[in-house]
C-alpha positions in Angstrom: -61.8 108.7 130.6 -62.3 108.7 126.8 -60.8 111.6 124.9 -63.0 113.1 122.2 -62.0 115.8 119.7 -65.0 117.7 118.3 -64.2 119.4 115.0 -66.4 122.3 113.9 -67.4 122.8 117.6 -68.7 126.3 116.9 -71.4 125.2 114.5 -74.9 124.4 115.7 -74.4 120.7 115.8 -70.9 121.0 117.2 -72.2 123.2 120.1 -75.0 120.8 121.0 -72.7 117.7 120.9 -70.0 119.4 123.0 -72.5 120.7 125.6 -74.1 117.2 125.9 -70.9 115.3 126.2 -69.6 117.8 128.8 -72.4 116.8 131.2 -70.7 113.4 131.6 -67.6 112.8 133.6 -66.7 109.9 131.3 -65.2 112.2 128.6 -62.3 114.6 128.2 -63.2 117.0 125.4 -61.3 119.2 123.1 -63.3 121.6 121.0 -61.8 122.8 117.7 -63.1 125.2 115.0 -61.9 127.7 112.4 -62.7 130.7 114.6 -60.3 132.4 116.9 -62.4 131.8 120.0 -64.9 129.2 121.2 -68.7 129.8 121.3 -69.0 127.1 124.1 -67.9 127.9 127.6 -65.9 125.7 130.0 -64.5 123.3 127.4 -60.9 123.3 126.2 -60.6 124.9 122.8 -58.1 125.2 120.0 -58.3 126.8 116.6 -58.3 124.3 113.8 -58.4 124.6 110.0 -59.3 121.1 108.6 -57.9 122.0 105.2 -54.4 122.4 106.8 -53.0 118.8 107.2 -50.1 120.0 109.4 -52.5 121.8 111.7 -54.8 118.8 111.9 -51.9 116.4 112.6 -50.4 118.6 115.3 -53.6 118.8 117.2 -54.5 115.2 116.9 -51.0 113.9 117.9 -51.0 116.3 120.8 -54.4 115.4 122.2 -54.5 111.7 121.2 -58.3 111.4 120.9 -60.0 108.0 120.9 -62.9 109.5 118.9 -62.9 112.4 116.4 -66.4 113.8 115.8 -66.3 115.8 112.6 -69.1 118.4 112.2 -67.0 120.8 110.0 -68.4 121.3 106.5 -69.5 123.9 103.9 -73.2 123.2 103.9 -74.6 126.1 101.8 -75.7 124.2 98.8 -75.8 127.0 96.3 -72.4 128.3 97.5 -70.9 124.9 96.9 -72.3 124.9 93.4 -70.5 128.1 92.5 -67.4 127.7 94.7 -66.5 124.1 94.0 -62.8 124.3 94.9 -63.6 125.5 98.4 -66.4 123.0 98.9 -64.1 120.1 97.9 -61.2 121.4 100.0 -63.3 121.5 103.2 -65.8 118.7 102.7 -63.5 116.1 101.2 -59.9 117.1 101.7 -60.7 118.1 105.2 -61.9 114.6 105.9 -58.8 113.1 104.2 -56.7 115.2 106.6 -58.6 114.0 109.6 -58.2 110.4 108.4 -54.4 110.9 107.9 -54.1 112.2 111.4 -56.4 109.6 113.0 -54.2 106.8 111.7 -51.3 108.0 113.9 -53.3 107.6 117.1 -55.8 104.9 116.0 -58.8 107.2 116.5 -62.3 106.4 115.3 -64.1 109.1 113.1 -67.7 110.0 113.4 -68.7 111.9 110.3 -71.9 113.6 109.1 -73.3 113.3 105.6 -76.6 114.3 104.0 -79.7 113.3 102.1 -78.2 115.3 99.3 -76.3 112.2 98.3 -79.6 111.0 96.8 -81.4 112.4 93.7 -84.8 112.7 95.5 -86.8 110.8 93.0 -88.4 108.4 95.4 -88.0 109.4 99.1 -88.0 107.3 102.2 -84.4 106.3 101.7 -82.8 103.5 103.7 -79.1 103.0 104.3 -78.7 100.4 101.5 -80.2 102.7 98.7 -77.8 103.6 96.0 -76.7 107.3 96.1 -77.0 109.5 93.1 -76.3 113.2 94.0 -77.7 115.9 91.8 -75.7 118.9 93.3 -72.0 119.5 93.8 -72.6 119.7 97.6 -74.1 116.2 97.4 -71.1 115.0 95.4 -68.7 116.3 98.0 -70.7 114.6 100.8 -70.7 111.3 98.9 -67.0 111.6 98.2 -66.3 112.2 101.9 -68.3 109.0 102.8 -66.2 107.0 100.3 -62.8 108.2 101.5 -63.8 107.3 105.1 -65.1 103.8 104.0 -61.8 103.1 102.3 -59.6 104.5 105.1 -59.3 101.3 107.1 -60.3 103.2 110.2 -63.2 102.5 112.5 -65.9 105.0 111.4 -69.6 105.9 111.8 -71.2 107.9 109.0 -74.4 109.7 110.0 -76.6 111.0 107.2 -79.1 113.7 108.4 -81.2 116.5 107.0 -83.0 119.8 107.6 -81.2 120.4 110.9 -82.8 123.2 113.1 -82.2 124.5 116.6 -80.8 127.3 118.6 -77.1 128.1 119.1 -74.7 131.0 119.7 -73.5 133.0 116.7 -74.7 130.2 114.3 -75.9 131.0 110.8 -79.7 131.0 110.4 -81.2 127.5 109.8 -84.6 127.2 108.1 -86.6 127.4 111.4 -84.8 130.5 112.6 -85.3 132.1 109.1 -89.0 131.4 109.2 -89.3 132.7 112.8 -87.4 136.0 112.1 -89.4 136.9 109.0 -92.8 136.0 110.4 -92.1 137.9 113.6 -91.6 141.0 111.5 -94.8 140.2 109.5 -92.8 139.7 106.3 -94.2 137.5 103.5 -92.1 134.4 102.8 -92.1 132.1 99.8 -91.7 128.5 100.9 -91.4 125.5 98.6 -94.2 122.9 98.9 -92.6 120.3 96.6 -89.5 119.5 98.7 -90.0 116.8 101.3 -87.8 115.6 104.1 -87.4 115.0 107.9 -86.9 118.2 109.9 -84.4 117.2 112.5 -84.1 118.9 115.9 -80.3 119.2 116.5 -80.6 118.1 120.2 -82.0 114.8 119.1 -79.1 114.3 116.7 -76.5 115.2 119.4 -78.1 112.6 121.7 -77.9 110.0 118.9 -74.2 110.8 118.5 -73.7 110.1 122.2 -75.4 106.7 121.8 -73.1 105.9 118.9 -70.1 106.6 121.2 -71.5 104.8 124.2 -72.6 101.7 122.2 -69.5 101.9 120.0 -71.6 101.5 116.8 -69.8 101.5 113.4 -71.1 101.9 109.9 -73.8 104.0 108.2 -76.9 105.4 109.9 -79.8 107.5 108.7 -80.7 109.8 111.7 -83.4 112.4 111.2 -86.7 113.5 112.6 -89.5 111.0 112.8 -91.8 112.7 110.2 -91.5 113.4 106.5 -93.1 116.7 105.6 -92.8 119.5 103.0 -90.9 122.6 103.8 -94.2 124.5 103.5 -95.9 122.4 106.1 -92.8 122.7 108.4 -93.1 126.5 108.1 -96.8 126.3 108.9 -96.0 124.3 112.1 -93.5 127.0 113.2 -96.1 129.7 112.5 -98.7 127.8 114.5 -96.3 127.3 117.5 -95.5 131.0 117.7 -99.0 132.3 116.8 -97.8 134.0 113.7 -100.0 134.7 110.7 -100.0 131.7 108.4 -101.2 133.7 105.4 -97.7 135.3 105.3 -96.4 131.9 104.1 -96.8 131.5 100.3 -96.4 128.0 98.8 -94.3 127.9 95.7 -92.5 125.4 93.5 -88.7 124.8 93.7 -88.3 125.5 89.9 -89.5 129.1 90.4 -86.5 129.9 92.6 -84.0 129.2 89.8 -81.3 128.3 92.4 -77.8 127.5 91.2 -77.9 124.0 92.8 -80.6 121.3 92.0 -82.4 119.9 95.1 -83.5 116.4 95.8 -87.3 116.9 96.0 -88.8 113.7 97.3 -86.3 113.1 100.0 -86.8 111.7 103.5 -85.2 108.9 105.5 -86.4 105.7 107.1 -84.7 105.7 110.5 -85.6 102.3 111.7 -82.0 101.0 111.9 -80.8 104.0 114.0 -83.9 103.9 116.3 -83.6 100.1 116.9 -79.8 99.9 117.2 -79.2 103.1 119.2 -82.4 103.1 121.3 -83.2 106.6 120.3 -86.6 108.4 119.8 -86.5 111.2 117.3 -89.0 114.1 117.6 -91.9 114.6 115.2 -92.3 118.1 113.8 -94.8 119.3 116.4 -92.8 118.2 119.4 -89.5 119.4 117.9 -90.9 122.8 117.1 -92.3 123.1 120.6 -88.8 122.4 122.1 -87.2 124.7 119.6 -89.6 127.5 120.6 -88.8 127.1 124.3 -85.0 127.1 123.6 -85.3 130.2 121.4 -87.2 132.0 124.1 -84.6 131.1 126.7 -81.8 132.3 124.3 -83.5 135.6 123.6 -84.1 136.2 127.3 -80.4 135.5 128.0 -79.4 138.0 125.3 -81.6 140.6 126.8 -80.2 140.1 130.3 -76.6 140.3 129.0 -77.2 143.7 127.3 
């Protein structure tokens, strides 16, 4: 039985990974997150602050995982731009602490990075393209990749983007934000000049399981199979739920005057991951259909629990 420590288990991705792995008898799991309690039932849980090296070392030495899956990160791009010290402490120092602890038990680390390591001038990025982040968040993610590459440990770095899905107590992702506003007939401004691969979180969790099963190392671009604009992604969500598409107003990124610059022409070529891991990533239409069904189930559960 392989021991796996899932760090950041209360986040959307952490929840999906832990639930998927818990379906197999091959793994003994320990979930760990910053919160006092777990959002995932029936899996052992411990509170963990990745910025506290002593805390990290104690948990890793006690559990002795074979694999550490790190989903913990500060991902709010504008927050990172204006709170650089906190962003660095979690996104980079946190990874350094996991590396430090992993060396004591010879654990492999699976770590998540982002399309924000690129400048977004050309799009359709492959794993060998040279990073050039334009935001502080992107710089922290690139730094976290580099400390892992230089660590001497076995590692897998998974770059992904525009994650969406349904989870318990998770902050709103783009798809949830669009759904909530359109359901209330609110007008939303959505950029039509930012392109990328919307990624159903369930697909990414399945890819992580394949990385573990096949023991794949190195760098992978894993994201949805289709590159679209945020605006077109929003239209697809409206279409699926039968909302009024006229409520979605296309705008340019520059109008928003956000603190952090965004890579505009982003998007991944996922050929390496698809061929080496044997995965099939959802396109936007299929992904949104699955998302809608999951959201309905979640809302029904919430009602029955009230």
